[in-house]
C-alpha positions in Angstrom: 3.3 115.9 138.8 5.8 113.9 136.7 3.6 114.1 133.6 3.1 117.7 134.1 6.7 118.5 134.5 7.5 116.7 131.3 4.7 118.3 129.3 5.9 121.6 130.8 9.1 121.4 129.1 7.4 120.3 126.0 5.5 123.3 125.7 7.6 126.0 127.5 10.8 125.3 125.3 8.9 125.4 121.9 6.6 128.2 123.4 9.6 130.5 124.2 11.0 129.8 120.7 7.5 130.7 119.2 7.4 133.8 121.4 10.6 135.0 119.9 9.6 134.2 116.4 6.5 136.4 117.0 8.7 139.2 118.1 10.6 138.8 115.0 7.7 138.6 112.9 6.3 141.9 114.0 9.8 143.4 112.9 10.0 141.5 109.6 6.5 141.7 108.4 3.8 144.7 108.1 0.6 144.6 110.3 -1.3 144.1 106.9 0.7 141.0 106.1 0.3 139.6 109.6 -3.5 140.4 109.3 -3.8 138.4 106.0 -1.9 135.5 107.9 -4.1 135.7 110.9 -7.4 135.4 108.9 -6.2 132.6 106.9 -5.1 130.8 110.1 -8.3 131.4 111.6 -10.1 129.8 108.4 -8.0 126.8 108.5 -8.4 126.3 112.1 -12.1 126.5 111.7 -12.0 123.8 108.9 -9.7 121.9 111.0 -12.1 121.4 113.8 -15.0 120.9 111.7 -13.4 118.1 109.7 -10.8 116.3 111.8 -11.5 117.4 115.7 -13.7 114.6 115.9 -11.1 112.1 115.4 -8.5 113.7 117.5 -10.6 114.2 120.5 -12.0 110.7 120.4 -8.4 109.2 120.4 -7.9 110.7 124.1 -11.4 109.5 125.4 -12.0 106.2 123.5 -8.5 104.9 123.1 -7.8 103.6 126.7 -10.9 101.4 126.2 -9.1 99.7 123.1 -5.8 98.6 124.9 -6.3 95.0 123.9 -7.3 95.9 120.4 -4.8 98.6 119.6 -4.2 97.7 115.9 -7.9 97.7 115.3 -8.6 101.1 116.9 -5.3 102.8 115.4 -6.4 101.4 111.7 -9.9 102.7 112.2 -8.6 106.1 113.3 -6.2 106.5 110.5 -8.9 105.1 108.2 -11.2 108.1 109.4 -8.4 110.4 108.6 -8.1 109.1 105.0 -11.8 109.2 104.4 -12.0 112.8 105.7 -9.0 114.1 103.6 -10.6 112.4 100.3 -14.2 114.0 101.1 -12.0 117.6 101.7 -10.8 117.3 98.2 -14.1 117.6 96.6 -14.5 120.9 98.3 -11.7 122.6 96.4 -13.8 124.0 93.6 -16.0 125.7 96.3 -13.0 127.4 97.9 -11.8 128.5 94.5 -15.2 130.1 94.1 -15.6 131.6 97.6 -12.3 132.9 98.4 -11.6 136.6 97.5 -9.2 137.1 94.7 -6.5 138.6 97.0 -6.3 135.4 98.8 -6.1 133.0 95.9 -2.4 132.9 95.8 -2.5 131.5 99.2 -5.0 128.7 98.5 -2.7 125.7 97.7 -0.5 126.6 100.7 -3.7 126.9 103.0 -4.8 123.4 101.7 -1.7 121.8 102.4 -1.4 123.3 105.8 -4.9 122.0 106.6 -4.0 118.4 105.8 -0.4 118.6 107.5 -1.7 120.3 110.6 -4.5 117.6 111.1 -1.9 114.8 110.6 0.6 116.1 112.9 -2.1 116.7 115.5 -3.4 113.3 115.3 0.0 111.8 115.7 0.6 113.9 118.8 -2.9 112.8 120.3 -2.2 109.0 119.7 1.1 109.6 121.6 -0.6 111.5 124.3 -3.3 108.9 124.8 -0.5 106.1 125.4 0.8 108.3 128.4 4.0 108.7 126.6 4.9 112.3 127.6 8.6 112.0 126.5 7.7 111.1 122.9 5.1 113.9 122.8 7.6 116.3 124.2 10.1 115.5 121.4 7.5 115.7 118.6 6.1 118.9 119.9 9.6 120.4 120.2 10.4 119.3 116.6 7.3 120.7 115.1 7.5 123.9 116.9 11.4 124.6 116.2 11.4 123.6 112.7 8.3 125.6 111.9 10.0 129.0 113.4 13.6 128.1 111.6 12.1 127.5 108.2 9.7 130.4 108.6 12.3 132.9 109.6 14.8 131.6 106.9 12.3 131.9 104.2 11.2 135.5 105.2 14.7 136.5 104.8 14.9 134.7 101.3 12.0 137.0 100.3 8.8 134.5 100.6 7.2 137.2 102.8 4.1 135.9 104.8 4.1 132.6 102.6 7.0 131.5 104.4 5.0 131.2 107.7 2.7 128.4 105.9 5.5 126.7 104.3 7.3 126.4 107.8 4.1 125.0 109.4 3.5 122.6 106.6 7.1 121.1 106.8 7.1 121.1 110.7 4.0 119.1 111.0 5.2 116.4 108.5 8.6 116.2 110.0 7.6 115.9 113.6 5.0 113.0 112.8 7.8 110.7 111.5 8.5 109.7 115.1 5.2 108.1 115.3 5.9 106.0 112.2 5.4 102.9 114.2 1.8 103.3 114.8 1.4 103.7 111.0 2.7 100.4 110.4 -0.3 99.0 112.4 -2.7 100.4 109.9 -4.7 97.6 107.9 -7.5 98.2 105.8 -9.1 95.0 106.8 -8.9 96.1 110.4 -11.2 99.2 110.1 -14.5 98.6 111.8 -17.7 100.5 111.2 -18.8 100.2 114.8 -15.5 102.0 115.8 -16.2 104.8 113.3 -19.8 105.2 114.5 -18.6 105.4 118.2 -15.9 107.9 117.3 -18.2 110.0 115.3 -21.0 109.9 118.0 -18.5 111.1 120.7 -16.4 113.4 118.7 -18.7 115.1 116.2 -20.5 117.3 118.9 -17.1 118.3 120.2 -16.1 119.2 116.6 -18.9 121.7 116.1 -18.5 122.8 119.6 -14.8 123.6 118.9 -15.7 125.3 115.8 -18.1 127.6 117.5 -15.3 128.4 120.0 -13.2 129.2 117.0 -15.8 131.6 115.8 -15.7 133.2 119.2 -12.1 133.2 119.1 -11.7 134.6 115.5 -15.1 136.3 114.5 -13.6 139.6 115.9 -10.5 139.3 113.5 -12.9 138.9 110.4 -15.3 141.8 111.4 -12.4 143.9 112.3 -11.2 143.5 108.7 -14.7 144.0 107.4 -15.6 146.9 109.4 -11.9 148.3 110.0 -8.7 147.3 108.1 -6.1 144.5 107.7 -3.9 146.8 109.7 -6.2 146.6 112.8 -6.3 143.0 112.2 -2.8 142.5 112.4 -2.2 144.7 115.5 -5.0 142.8 117.4 -3.8 139.5 116.1 -0.2 140.0 117.2 -1.6 140.9 120.6 -3.8 138.1 120.7 -1.1 135.8 119.8 1.5 137.0 122.4 -0.9 136.3 125.1 -2.0 132.9 123.7 1.7 131.7 123.4 2.3 132.9 127.2 -0.9 132.5 129.2 -2.3 129.9 126.6 0.8 127.8 126.7 1.1 127.6 130.3 -2.4 126.5 130.8 -2.7 124.0 127.7 0.2 122.1 129.6 -2.2 121.5 132.4 -4.8 120.0 130.2 -2.3 118.1 128.1 -1.0 116.4 131.2 -3.9 116.0 133.4 -6.9 114.9 131.1 -5.6 111.5 129.9 -4.9 110.6 133.6 -8.1 111.7 134.6 -10.0 109.5 132.0 -7.9 106.6 132.9 -8.7 106.8 136.6 -12.4 107.3 135.6 -12.2 104.2 133.4 -10.5 102.3 136.1 -12.9 103.3 138.7 -10.2 104.8 140.9 -12.6 107.4 142.7 -9.9 108.7 145.1 -7.3 109.4 142.7 -9.8 110.8 140.2 -11.0 113.3 142.9 -7.2 114.4 143.6 -6.4 114.6 139.8 -9.5 116.9 139.2 -8.7 119.1 142.1 -5.1 119.4 141.0 -6.2 120.4 137.6 -8.0 123.4 138.9 -5.2 124.3 141.3 -2.7 124.2 138.4 -4.8 126.4 136.2 -5.2 129.0 139.0 -1.5 128.8 140.1 -0.4 129.3 136.6 -3.3 131.5 135.1 -4.2 134.0 137.8 -0.8 135.6 138.2 0.0 135.6 134.5 -3.1 137.6 133.9 -2.5 140.0 136.6 1.0 140.4 135.5 0.0 141.2 132.0 -2.6 143.6 133.4 -0.1 145.5 135.6 2.7 145.4 133.0 0.7 145.8 129.9 2.2 149.2 128.7 5.8 148.0 129.2 5.2 144.7 127.4 3.7 146.4 124.4 6.4 149.1 124.1 9.4 146.9 124.8 8.5 143.6 122.8 6.2 144.6 119.8 7.6 146.2 116.8 7.0 149.7 116.3 4.1 149.3 113.9 2.2 146.9 116.4 2.7 148.8 119.7 0.2 151.6 118.9 -2.7 150.1 120.9 -5.0 150.9 123.7 -3.4 149.9 127.2 -6.5 148.0 127.9 -6.4 145.7 125.1 -4.0 143.3 126.4 -5.4 142.8 129.7 -8.9 142.3 128.3 -7.6 139.6 125.9 -5.6 138.1 128.9 -8.8 137.6 131.0 -10.7 136.3 128.0 -8.1 133.4 127.4 -8.2 132.8 131.3 -12.0 132.2 131.1 -11.7 130.0 127.9 -9.1 127.9 129.2 -10.9 127.3 132.6 -14.0 126.3 130.7 -12.1 124.2 128.3 -9.7 122.4 130.6 -11.7 122.1 133.8 -15.6 122.6 133.5 -15.5 120.6 130.2 -14.4 117.5 132.4 -17.8 116.7 133.4 -19.0 116.3 129.7 -15.9 114.2 128.6 -16.3 111.7 131.6 -20.0 111.2 130.9 -19.7 111.5 127.1 -22.4 114.3 126.9 -20.7 116.3 124.1 -23.8 117.4 122.6 -24.7 119.8 125.6 -21.5 121.5 124.9 -22.4 122.0 121.4 -25.5 124.0 122.4 -23.6 126.0 124.9 -21.0 126.9 122.4 -23.7 127.8 119.8 -25.1 130.3 122.3 -21.6 131.8 123.0 -20.8 132.0 119.2 -24.2 133.9 118.5 -23.4 136.2 121.5 -20.1 137.0 120.3 -20.9 137.8 116.7 -23.7 140.2 118.0 -21.5 141.8 120.4 -18.9 142.2 117.8 -21.2 143.8 115.3 -22.4 146.4 118.2 -18.9 147.1 119.8 -16.4 147.1 116.9 -17.8 150.2 115.2 -18.1 151.9 118.6 -14.7 151.0 120.1 -12.8 149.4 117.5 -10.2 146.7 118.8 -11.2 147.3 122.3 -14.7 146.4 121.3 -13.6 143.2 119.6 -11.7 142.2 122.9 -14.7 142.9 125.2 -16.9 141.0 122.9 -14.6 138.1 123.3 -14.5 138.6 126.9 -18.0 138.7 127.6 -18.7 135.5 125.4 -16.1 133.3 127.1 -17.2 134.4 130.4 -20.9 133.6 129.7 -20.1 130.1 128.4 -17.8 129.5 131.2 -20.4 130.1 133.8 -23.2 128.1 131.8 -20.8 125.2 131.4 -20.2 125.1 135.2 -24.0 125.4 135.8 -24.9 122.7 133.4 -22.0 120.2 134.0 -22.5 119.9 137.6 -25.7 118.1 137.2 -23.8 115.5 135.1 -20.6 115.1 137.3 -20.0 117.3 140.0 -16.4 118.6 140.0 -14.7 119.0 143.3 -13.4 122.4 144.0 -10.4 123.2 146.4 -11.9 126.3 147.9 -9.1 127.0 150.4 -6.2 126.9 147.9 -8.1 128.9 145.6 -8.5 131.6 148.1 -4.9 131.5 149.0 -3.9 131.6 145.2 -6.1 134.5 144.8 -4.5 136.5 147.8 -0.9 135.6 146.7 -1.9 137.2 143.3 -3.3 140.3 145.1 -0.3 140.7 146.9 1.9 140.5 143.9 0.0 143.1 142.0 -0.2 145.4 144.9 3.5 145.5 145.1 4.2 145.5 141.2 1.7 148.5 140.9 4.2 150.6 143.1 7.1 150.1 140.7 7.7 152.3 137.8 7.2 150.5 134.4 10.5 149.4 132.7 11.4 151.2 129.6 13.7 148.7 128.2 13.9 144.9 128.1 16.1 144.6 131.2 13.8 146.5 133.3 10.9 144.5 132.1 12.7 141.3 132.8 13.4 142.6 136.3 9.7 143.5 136.9 8.7 140.0 135.7 11.2 138.3 137.8 10.2 140.3 141.0 6.6 139.6 140.3 7.3 135.9 140.2 9.5 135.8 143.4 6.8 137.6 145.3 4.1 135.4 144.0 5.9 132.1 144.8 7.0 133.3 148.1 3.4 133.9 149.0 2.3 130.4 147.8 5.2 129.0 150.1 4.0 131.2 153.0 0.4 130.2 152.6 1.4 126.6 152.0 -0.8 126.3 148.7 -1.4 122.5 148.1 0.9 121.6 150.8 3.7 123.0 148.7 5.9 124.2 151.7 6.0 120.8 153.3 6.9 119.2 150.0 9.8 121.7 149.5 11.1 121.2 153.0 11.0 117.5 152.9 12.8 117.7 149.4 15.6 119.8 150.7 15.9 117.3 153.9 16.2 114.3 151.6 18.6 116.2 149.3 21.0 117.1 152.4 20.7 113.6 153.6 21.7 112.1 150.4 24.5 114.5 149.9 25.8 113.6 153.5 25.6 110.0 152.7 23.3 109.2 155.5 19.9 108.0 155.8 16.6 109.6 156.5 15.3 108.3 159.7 
């Protein structure tokens, strides 16, 4: 819980800043500009997972096994990063040939962002593997806030959409300097081929799997641009990013804090603690995810009309709820059901599941986008993520059966239903104050229900905490 609270601050504060920045971007940029930015970002994200994901993922899973040989492991990891950067340089001529002329002016910035993003993420993962949430939080905060400040400033100076890439590049570089002490461990002679092989065997299937997840996540934007227009891509991407920076941020906190702990418990063969940690992972995902998705569904029209700029608010009322459920399914699959494959190092099976999901998504996009436009793209993503979530659960249980807290799951679902029922009878807010009141009311109702139903023993925890606080305040002792 301590780690979760620290990581929550690390994600929520920068997430709120990024959320505000997104609202500014919808007022400072045209939908077509944001559409270009979203397409390039998707391409870089795909290249990042294909080239660097295998390194970053392996740091979390394999790092705890090299506690006594930290300098060798870190040297090998940084060596892998340098090798990949050198390999990627040789792909520049192909990029010049393949990239459409209207995107050529963004090529250099995209390449610099590609390397900077990978380096920044690697430094974050090294810190996370060391179970140092405070340092991780500081690095993430610097990266997020620096990116937004520089981007907004450069937009006002006339750099347009290029300002967003410059901000991202500088932010990743600045934040990584906090981790400089690990760079000093790097020695070329310490690089071991056996560790490179181990890292590659474990991480590369995950890279391909993550790349296929990116295809599911972003093929809708490419095909919207191909079959529709950059304006549609901009509107769709802003809506997707808005939800990703709310629900996605909330749920990634759970994974960030719990996965390293779960892996350490598994490696140390602490089965009871492992069982509790895995159950708490699902509890936290549902406690945060279900009400967030339900709230967005009920308040989608208010959120769209109040928060997004005029050029971005012209969308179907079902677009936001569909995307919200798609992201929820994606996060439960990635942050809970994938645990089985991580613990058993059976990442190749994940690759096959992701391949099936990617094929399904592309086919559905070609069918549904011409028929329903942005709604079709959202439905394709929803169906694909739900499909691979179910398959991942079914296949994963044969490798490592994950415990499920059925009683708490039922209580969380019931609490969400009560919140939705009450909110649905309240008129939609027409301004920011009205929307904030509705959100606060929904949060109050939901957490009151969690307290009433005593989800995960929260009622007893709160009562005991209040008692200890009162005893401490009186200067007495708890007997």
